[in-house]
C-alpha positions as CSV (number, residue, x, y, z in Angstrom):
1,I,11.5,1.3,7.2
2,V,9.0,0.9,10.1
3,C,6.1,-1.6,10.6
4,A,3.1,-0.4,12.6
5,F,0.7,-3.0,14.2
6,R,-1.3,-3.8,17.3
7,Y,0.4,-5.9,19.9
8,G,-2.4,-7.1,22.2
9,N,-4.2,-3.9,23.0
10,T,-1.1,-1.8,22.5
11,P,0.0,-0.1,19.2
12,R,3.7,-0.9,18.4
13,L,6.3,0.1,15.9
14,V,9.2,-2.1,14.8
15,P,12.1,-0.7,12.7
16,G,13.6,-2.5,9.8
17,L,16.6,-2.1,7.4
18,V,16.0,-2.3,3.7
19,T,18.7,-4.4,2.0
20,A,19.1,-5.8,-1.5
21,S,17.5,-9.0,-0.4
22,G,14.5,-7.5,1.5
23,I,14.0,-6.2,5.0
24,E,15.9,-7.1,8.1
25,W,13.7,-6.4,11.1
26,R,14.8,-5.7,14.6
27,N,12.7,-8.3,16.3
28,D,13.6,-7.8,20.0
29,D,12.2,-5.2,22.4
30,D,15.1,-2.8,22.1
31,G,14.6,-0.1,19.6
32,Q,10.8,-0.6,19.4
33,V,8.3,1.9,20.7
34,D,4.6,1.5,21.7
35,R,1.7,3.3,23.3
36,D,0.5,1.8,26.5
37,G,-3.2,2.1,27.1
38,S,-4.0,2.8,23.5
39,R,-6.0,0.4,21.4
40,E,-5.2,0.4,17.7
41,S,-2.4,1.5,15.3
42,K,-4.0,3.1,12.2
43,C,-1.3,4.0,9.7
44,I,2.2,5.4,9.3
45,C,4.0,7.4,6.6
46,Q,7.6,8.7,6.0
47,T,8.0,12.4,5.5
48,G,11.8,12.9,5.7
49,D,15.1,11.3,6.3
50,N,14.4,8.6,8.9
51,I,11.3,10.6,10.0
52,F,8.0,8.9,10.3
53,V,4.5,10.0,11.5
54,W,2.5,7.4,13.3
55,F,-1.3,7.6,13.6
56,W,-3.2,5.7,16.3
57,R,-6.4,5.6,18.2
58,D,-6.2,6.7,21.8
59,G,-9.5,5.6,23.4
60,S,-11.7,7.0,20.6
61,M,-9.5,9.9,19.6
62,P,-7.3,10.0,16.5
63,K,-3.8,11.1,17.4
64,C,-0.3,11.2,15.8
65,Q,3.3,11.9,16.6
66,V,6.7,12.1,14.9
67,V,8.9,9.0,15.4
68,K,12.6,9.1,14.3
69,Q,15.1,6.3,13.6
70,T,18.0,7.7,15.5
71,T,21.0,5.5,14.7
72,A,23.4,6.7,12.0
73,N,24.7,4.1,9.5
74,P,22.5,1.4,11.1
75,V,22.6,-2.4,11.0
76,R,19.6,-4.4,12.0
77,N,20.5,-4.9,15.7
78,T,21.3,-1.2,16.2
79,L,18.1,0.3,14.9
80,V,16.4,2.5,17.5
81,L,13.1,4.4,17.3
82,A,12.3,7.3,19.5
83,F,9.3,9.7,19.8
84,Q,10.0,13.3,18.8
85,G,8.0,16.4,19.7
86,S,4.6,16.1,21.2
87,E,1.6,14.0,20.2
88,V,-1.2,15.8,18.3
89,S,-5.0,15.3,18.7
90,I,-6.0,15.5,15.1
91,A,-9.7,16.1,15.4
92,Q,-9.5,18.6,18.2
93,G,-12.4,21.1,18.0
94,L,-14.8,19.0,16.0
95,S,-18.2,18.1,17.5
96,N,-17.7,14.6,16.0
97,D,-14.2,13.7,16.8
98,Q,-13.9,9.9,17.1
99,I,-12.1,7.3,15.0
100,D,-12.8,3.6,14.4
101,Y,-12.1,0.9,11.9
102,Q,-9.6,2.5,9.7
103,G,-7.3,5.5,8.9
104,Q,-5.4,6.2,5.7
105,V,-2.6,8.8,5.1
106,V,-0.7,10.0,2.1
107,H,2.4,12.3,2.1
108,V,1.9,14.8,-0.7
109,G,5.4,16.3,-0.4
110,D,7.5,18.6,1.8
111,G,6.1,17.2,5.0
112,K,2.4,17.8,4.1
113,M,0.0,14.9,4.9
114,I,-3.6,14.2,4.1
115,F,-5.1,11.9,6.8
116,C,-8.6,10.3,6.3
117,W,-10.4,8.4,9.0
118,Y,-13.8,6.8,9.7
119,N,-15.9,8.7,12.3
120,P,-18.4,6.3,14.0
121,Q,-20.3,9.2,15.6
122,S,-21.6,10.5,12.3
123,V,-21.0,7.3,10.2
124,S,-18.8,9.3,7.8
125,I,-15.3,9.9,6.6
126,Y,-13.3,12.9,7.8
127,Y,-10.0,14.4,6.6
128,A,-7.4,16.7,8.1
129,I,-4.2,18.2,6.8
130,L,-1.0,18.1,8.9
131,Q,2.4,19.6,8.3
132,V,5.7,18.3,9.7
133,S,8.2,21.2,10.2
134,D,11.4,21.7,8.2
135,N,9.8,20.3,5.0
136,G,9.1,16.9,6.6
137,N,12.4,16.5,8.5
138,G,11.5,18.2,11.7
139,T,9.8,17.1,14.9
140,T,6.7,19.3,15.2
141,I,3.3,18.6,13.6
142,T,0.9,21.4,12.9
143,R,-2.7,20.9,11.9
144,T,-3.3,23.2,8.9
145,H,-6.8,21.9,8.4
146,N,-8.5,20.7,11.6
147,G,-10.9,18.3,10.0
148,S,-14.1,18.2,8.0
149,E,-16.3,15.6,6.3
150,V,-15.5,14.0,3.0
151,D,-18.5,11.8,2.8
152,S,-21.4,13.1,4.9
153,D,-23.8,10.1,5.0
154,G,-22.3,6.7,5.4
155,G,-18.7,6.1,4.4
156,F,-16.5,3.8,6.4
157,Y,-13.8,1.3,5.2
158,M,-11.6,3.1,2.6
159,R,-8.4,3.3,0.5
160,L,-6.7,6.5,-0.2
161,I,-3.9,7.1,-2.9
162,Q,-2.3,10.0,-4.6
163,H,-2.3,9.7,-8.4
164,S,0.8,10.7,-10.4
165,S,-1.3,13.8,-11.6
166,G,-1.3,15.0,-7.9
167,K,-5.0,14.2,-7.4
168,L,-6.2,12.2,-4.5
169,I,-8.4,9.1,-5.1
170,L,-10.6,8.0,-2.2
171,V,-12.5,4.7,-2.6
172,F,-14.8,3.6,0.3
173,Q,-17.7,1.5,1.3
174,H,-20.8,3.5,1.7
175,R,-24.1,2.9,3.6
176,Q,-26.9,5.0,4.8
177,P,-26.7,5.4,8.7
178,G,-29.0,2.9,10.3
179,N,-29.1,0.5,7.3
180,S,-27.9,-3.0,7.8
181,H,-26.3,-3.6,4.4
182,Q,-22.5,-3.6,4.3
183,G,-22.1,-0.8,1.8
184,Y,-21.8,-0.1,-1.9
185,A,-18.3,0.9,-3.2
186,K,-18.1,4.6,-4.0
187,Y,-15.3,7.1,-4.8
188,C,-14.4,10.8,-5.0
189,V,-11.5,12.8,-6.3
190,G,-9.6,15.3,-4.2
191,T,-7.6,18.4,-5.3
192,V,-5.1,19.5,-2.6
193,G,-4.9,23.2,-1.8
194,S,-2.7,25.0,0.7
195,T,-5.0,24.5,3.7
196,S,-7.9,22.3,2.4
197,V,-8.8,19.6,-0.1
198,T,-11.7,20.1,-2.6
199,W,-13.5,16.8,-3.0
200,T,-15.8,15.9,-5.9
201,S,-19.3,14.5,-5.2
202,K,-19.2,10.8,-4.4
203,E,-19.9,8.5,-7.4
204,T,-20.9,4.8,-7.3
205,L,-18.3,2.4,-8.4
206,W,-20.1,-0.8,-7.6
207,D,-23.9,-0.9,-7.2
208,H,-24.0,-4.0,-5.0
209,D,-22.9,-4.8,-1.4
210,C,-19.2,-5.4,-0.8
211,E,-17.6,-7.4,2.0
212,W,-16.0,-5.6,4.9
213,D,-12.7,-3.9,4.1
214,A,-12.8,-5.2,0.6
215,V,-12.4,-2.3,-1.8
216,N,-9.0,-1.6,-3.4
217,I,-7.5,1.1,-5.6
218,V,-4.0,1.3,-7.2
219,E,-2.4,3.3,-10.1
220,L,-1.1,1.2,-13.0
221,S,2.2,2.0,-14.8
222,D,0.4,3.9,-17.6
223,G,-1.5,6.2,-15.2
224,R,-4.8,4.3,-15.4
225,L,-6.5,3.1,-12.2
226,L,-7.3,-0.4,-11.1
227,S,-10.1,-0.9,-8.5
228,S,-11.0,-4.4,-7.3
229,V,-13.7,-5.5,-4.8
230,E,-14.9,-8.6,-3.0
231,D,-18.6,-9.2,-3.3
232,G,-18.8,-12.3,-1.2
233,S,-18.2,-14.9,-4.0
234,N,-16.1,-13.2,-6.6
235,C,-13.1,-10.8,-7.1
236,E,-14.3,-8.1,-9.5
237,Y,-12.3,-5.3,-11.1
238,R,-12.7,-2.2,-13.2
239,I,-10.1,-0.1,-15.0
240,G,-10.4,3.7,-14.7
241,T,-9.0,6.6,-16.7
242,L,-8.6,9.9,-14.8
243,S,-9.2,13.2,-16.7
244,G,-9.1,16.3,-14.5
245,T,-11.3,15.3,-11.5
246,S,-13.4,12.8,-13.4
247,I,-12.9,9.0,-13.8
248,S,-14.3,6.9,-16.6
249,W,-14.6,3.2,-15.7
250,T,-14.8,0.0,-17.7
251,T,-17.6,-2.4,-17.1
252,A,-17.0,-4.6,-14.1
253,A,-15.4,-8.0,-14.8
254,T,-14.7,-11.1,-12.7
255,L,-11.0,-11.9,-12.1
256,S,-10.7,-15.7,-12.1
257,G,-7.9,-17.3,-10.1
258,V,-8.0,-14.9,-7.2
259,E,-10.1,-15.6,-4.1
260,P,-12.5,-12.8,-3.1
261,Q,-10.7,-11.8,0.1
262,H,-7.8,-10.0,-1.4
263,Q,-5.5,-6.9,-1.5
264,V,-3.8,-5.5,-4.6
265,Q,-0.6,-3.5,-5.1
266,T,1.7,-2.7,-8.0
267,C,5.1,-4.5,-8.2
268,P,7.8,-1.8,-8.7
269,A,10.0,-4.2,-10.8
270,T,7.4,-5.5,-13.3
271,K,4.8,-2.8,-13.0
272,L,2.2,-5.5,-12.8
273,P,-0.7,-5.7,-10.3
274,V,-0.1,-8.2,-7.5
275,F,-2.9,-9.8,-5.6
276,S,-2.6,-11.1,-2.0
277,Y,-5.5,-13.4,-1.0
278,R,-6.6,-16.1,1.5
279,D,-6.7,-19.5,-0.1
280,G,-8.1,-22.1,2.3
281,T,-5.5,-22.4,5.1
282,D,-2.8,-20.2,3.6
283,C,-2.2,-16.9,2.0
284,K,-1.0,-16.7,-1.7
285,L,0.4,-14.2,-4.1
286,K,-0.4,-14.0,-7.8
287,F,0.3,-11.3,-10.4
288,A,-1.9,-10.3,-13.4
289,S,-0.9,-9.3,-16.9
290,I,-2.9,-6.6,-18.7
291,S,-4.0,-6.5,-22.3
292,G,-6.1,-3.5,-23.0
293,N,-8.7,-3.5,-20.2
294,T,-8.5,-7.2,-19.5
295,L,-6.6,-8.7,-16.6
296,T,-5.3,-12.3,-16.7
297,V,-3.9,-14.0,-13.6
298,N,-0.6,-15.8,-14.0
299,G,1.2,-18.4,-12.0
300,I,0.1,-21.0,-9.5
301,G,0.5,-18.7,-6.5
302,N,3.2,-18.6,-3.8
303,N,2.2,-20.1,-0.4
304,L,3.4,-17.9,2.4
305,G,3.3,-20.6,5.1
306,G,6.5,-21.3,7.0
307,W,8.4,-23.2,9.6
308,D,10.2,-21.9,12.7
309,G,12.0,-25.1,13.6
310,T,9.3,-26.2,16.0
311,Y,5.9,-25.2,14.8
312,A,4.4,-25.1,11.3
313,Y,2.9,-21.7,10.4
314,T,0.2,-22.8,8.0
315,L,-1.9,-19.7,7.5
316,F,-2.3,-16.0,7.7
317,D,-5.5,-14.9,9.5
318,R,-6.5,-13.2,6.2
319,R,-4.6,-11.9,3.2
320,A,-1.2,-10.4,3.7
321,S,-0.6,-6.7,3.5
322,L,1.6,-5.7,0.5
323,L,4.3,-3.1,0.5
324,A,6.2,-1.9,-2.6
325,L,9.9,-1.1,-2.2
326,P,10.8,0.9,-5.4
327,D,14.5,1.4,-4.5
328,I,15.2,-2.4,-4.8
329,G,12.4,-3.3,-7.1
330,Q,10.8,-5.8,-4.7
331,M,7.6,-6.3,-2.8
332,V,7.2,-7.3,0.8
333,S,4.2,-9.2,2.2
334,I,3.5,-8.7,5.9
335,G,0.9,-10.7,7.8
336,R,-0.1,-12.4,11.1
337,Q,0.3,-16.1,11.0
338,K,-1.1,-18.7,13.4
339,A,1.1,-21.6,14.6
340,S,0.1,-25.2,15.3
341,N,0.4,-24.4,19.0
342,G,-2.2,-21.6,18.7
343,R,0.2,-18.7,19.1
344,Y,0.6,-15.8,16.6
345,Q,3.5,-14.0,15.1
346,I,4.0,-11.3,12.4
347,L,6.1,-12.4,9.5
348,S,7.3,-10.8,6.3
349,A,8.6,-12.2,3.0
350,S,10.3,-10.4,0.1
351,H,9.2,-11.0,-3.5
352,V,10.0,-10.1,-7.1
353,V,6.7,-10.8,-8.8
354,G,6.4,-11.5,-12.5
355,S,7.0,-13.9,-15.3
356,S,10.3,-15.8,-15.6
357,S,9.6,-17.0,-19.2
358,T,11.7,-15.8,-22.2
359,D,11.8,-16.4,-25.9
360,L,15.6,-16.2,-25.9
361,T,17.2,-19.5,-27.1
362,A,20.6,-20.7,-28.2
363,N,19.4,-20.6,-31.8
364,N,17.8,-17.1,-32.0
365,Y,20.5,-15.1,-30.4
366,V,22.5,-13.1,-33.0
367,G,24.6,-10.7,-31.0
368,I,24.6,-7.2,-29.5
369,A,23.8,-4.2,-31.6
370,T,26.7,-1.9,-32.4
371,A,24.6,1.2,-31.7
372,S,21.1,2.4,-30.9
373,F,18.5,1.5,-33.5
374,T,14.7,1.9,-33.8
375,N,12.2,-0.6,-35.2
376,G,12.4,-0.9,-39.0
377,Q,16.0,0.3,-39.3
378,T,18.8,-1.8,-40.7
379,A,20.9,-2.7,-37.7
380,K,24.5,-3.9,-37.4
381,A,25.3,-6.4,-34.7
382,N,28.5,-7.9,-33.2
383,V,27.7,-11.5,-34.0
384,V,28.8,-14.5,-32.1
385,G,32.2,-15.5,-33.4
386,G,32.5,-12.4,-35.5
387,V,35.0,-9.5,-35.5
388,N,34.3,-6.1,-34.0
389,T,36.3,-3.7,-36.2
390,A,35.6,-0.8,-33.8
391,V,38.0,-2.2,-31.2
392,S,41.6,-1.3,-31.6
393,G,44.9,-1.6,-29.6
394,L,44.4,-5.3,-28.8
395,D,47.2,-7.9,-29.3
């Protein structure tokens, strides 16, 4: 796994090894790569075996390049990243070709990526399609769609996901160019073709201003969508059902127990939505249970502050970024923390998020069923202290 962030004014990548207990990062300079003279790391995705594509801003231009983890059978201290092939100017040939604020990418399979970015020249969102050679395991990137507008009059901060149906869901803040308000939340649905994406017309999701970078979208375990937003004083959410290229949404509701400045992700172990949010001088995590279209926040929240032996790390600058690790059923929170001496460092923590309660007691346990049964059937069980007549050959 690879973490992309900005170190000073230089985008940097740090490799990590996923283990059963979380991620072991290589936290020295060896094995890391960066881009001198560039300003911001935008996003990163994995397309093949130890193959990653890194997107960054070079001056005002969006660019990308293949990066490979080159060590076979690695351990944390031997992880090495290296650039592969040549860098690609994504928006080459467009009259409006700048990038600012944010970029989002999804890998739709076989090395094919959809990259969306905010273009400050036209105050709109653009997309491009890029292909990594050898079905995602090669070193060459080809632009199969050079770039065109998704939202033509005012989109900026955004979230992009691929639904299990294969459709793309793009949620973004929208404002008319020249207007001072921060932007309503809008969305559109994309259908991926061989060399282009067909986007539906943008629809309004929230009809009031949202805070900067405050719109979220995730898919729930049953295929429904959860979108949440910060409106300055509340965390609000809506549940959506996708049918073809249309989404029907529930009425907006306030989610009590989560501070407005938040991010949401789905825990791979429990399939429950997890919220990361800023709470006073620290960042916390909480999960929410779902009953019908109603979310209820559970737990008191985990403080993510820490101690490095000398300085107390008492807060993230804002909410932590959440990353799901399906292979081990865990989540990782990654964020920048400020120490009591004024310095900063990026930390991560591993989590299994969900309820630890059970109705199993010493008095209601009967035994293990002798076979598979469905609800309503008469079942046989190997009871505690009983005899299993199916076992033979024992003295």
